[in-house]
GUKOL-201264 format. One record per residue (C-alpha): residue number from 1; residue in one letter; z, x, y. Coordinates in nm, 4 decimals. Last residue first. Example, Ala and Ser with C-alpha at 12.3 -4.5 7.8 and 13.67 -1.06 7.14 Angstrom:
2
SITE / seq / type / up / east / north
SITE / 2 / S / 0.7140 / 1.3670 / -0.1060;
SITE / 1 / A / 0.7800 / 1.2300 / -0.4500;
END
This chain:
67
SITE / seq / type / up / east / north
SITE / 67 / S / 11.3500 / 10.0215 / 9.3419;
SITE / 66 / N / 11.2054 / 10.3636 / 9.4440;
SITE / 65 / K / 10.8919 / 10.3345 / 9.2260;
SITE / 64 / K / 10.8229 / 9.9888 / 9.3547;
SITE / 63 / Q / 10.8564 / 10.0940 / 9.7196;
SITE / 62 / V / 10.6339 / 10.4004 / 9.6608;
SITE / 61 / R / 10.3670 / 10.1783 / 9.4893;
SITE / 60 / I / 10.3723 / 9.9255 / 9.7834;
SITE / 59 / Q / 10.3541 / 10.2106 / 10.0433;
SITE / 58 / I / 10.0517 / 10.3581 / 9.8605;
SITE / 57 / E / 9.8813 / 10.0110 / 9.8434;
SITE / 56 / A / 9.9318 / 9.9737 / 10.2217;
SITE / 55 / H / 9.7572 / 10.3160 / 10.2841;
SITE / 54 / F / 9.4525 / 10.2074 / 10.0811;
SITE / 53 / E / 9.4474 / 9.8664 / 10.2392;
SITE / 52 / M / 9.4444 / 10.0307 / 10.5878;
SITE / 51 / V / 9.1672 / 10.2604 / 10.4899;
SITE / 50 / R / 8.9667 / 9.9712 / 10.3481;
SITE / 49 / D / 9.0279 / 9.7631 / 10.6663;
SITE / 48 / I / 8.9025 / 10.0577 / 10.8767;
SITE / 47 / I / 8.5870 / 10.0872 / 10.6685;
SITE / 46 / E / 8.5204 / 9.7131 / 10.6913;
SITE / 45 / D / 8.5650 / 9.7370 / 11.0757;
SITE / 44 / V / 8.3260 / 10.0254 / 11.1156;
SITE / 43 / S / 8.0662 / 9.8355 / 10.9143;
SITE / 42 / E / 7.9803 / 9.9232 / 10.5541;
SITE / 41 / R / 7.6273 / 10.0412 / 10.4722;
SITE / 40 / V / 7.7105 / 10.4115 / 10.4914;
SITE / 39 / V / 7.6059 / 10.7255 / 10.6712;
SITE / 38 / Y / 7.8068 / 11.0248 / 10.5485;
SITE / 37 / H / 7.9108 / 11.3243 / 10.7488;
SITE / 36 / K / 8.0339 / 11.6809 / 10.6777;
SITE / 35 / G / 8.2111 / 11.8402 / 10.9749;
SITE / 34 / S / 8.5049 / 11.9547 / 10.7690;
SITE / 33 / A / 8.7382 / 11.7019 / 10.9386;
SITE / 32 / L / 8.5047 / 11.4264 / 10.8042;
SITE / 31 / V / 8.2434 / 11.2257 / 11.0063;
SITE / 30 / I / 8.1653 / 10.8769 / 10.8896;
SITE / 29 / N / 7.8395 / 10.7366 / 11.0233;
SITE / 28 / S / 7.8296 / 10.3550 / 11.0151;
SITE / 27 / E / 7.4917 / 10.2035 / 11.0658;
SITE / 26 / P / 7.4097 / 10.1022 / 11.4146;
SITE / 25 / I / 7.4611 / 10.4080 / 11.5083;
SITE / 24 / S / 7.8253 / 10.3040 / 11.4801;
SITE / 23 / E / 8.0401 / 10.6193 / 11.4636;
SITE / 22 / I / 8.3515 / 10.6767 / 11.2503;
SITE / 21 / R / 8.5849 / 10.9704 / 11.3257;
SITE / 20 / E / 8.7906 / 11.2445 / 11.1664;
SITE / 19 / I / 8.8049 / 11.1035 / 10.8153;
SITE / 18 / Q / 8.9853 / 11.3438 / 10.5812;
SITE / 17 / N / 9.2659 / 11.1082 / 10.4868;
SITE / 16 / C / 8.9949 / 10.8590 / 10.3722;
SITE / 15 / N / 8.9002 / 11.0754 / 10.0752;
SITE / 14 / I / 8.5695 / 10.9295 / 9.9848;
SITE / 13 / V / 8.4395 / 10.7468 / 9.6878;
SITE / 12 / F / 8.0727 / 10.6769 / 9.6122;
SITE / 11 / E / 7.8285 / 10.3922 / 9.5539;
SITE / 10 / E / 7.4549 / 10.4461 / 9.5775;
SITE / 9 / N / 7.2962 / 10.1493 / 9.7533;
SITE / 8 / N / 7.0185 / 10.3729 / 9.9218;
SITE / 7 / L / 7.2044 / 10.3309 / 10.2569;
SITE / 6 / R / 7.5191 / 10.4851 / 10.1028;
SITE / 5 / T / 7.7942 / 10.2488 / 9.9827;
SITE / 4 / L / 8.1708 / 10.3069 / 10.0220;
SITE / 3 / H / 8.4772 / 10.3116 / 9.7867;
SITE / 2 / I / 8.8031 / 10.4323 / 9.9282;
SITE / 1 / M / 9.0353 / 10.7197 / 9.8324;
END
């Protein structure tokens, strides 16, 4: 799950595993596998970084649990 911001500054959390694609229009439009979409303030690169950080955190937690 990653935190994002709608254009009206409302923060929300999205399941990043459901992201199908991200479009730059010039705002970022996140399209989920379900077809639902969200327009957010974060850039495409920021969203990608947050998704990568989320998955890296999962790997760290799994490694700690298995040590």
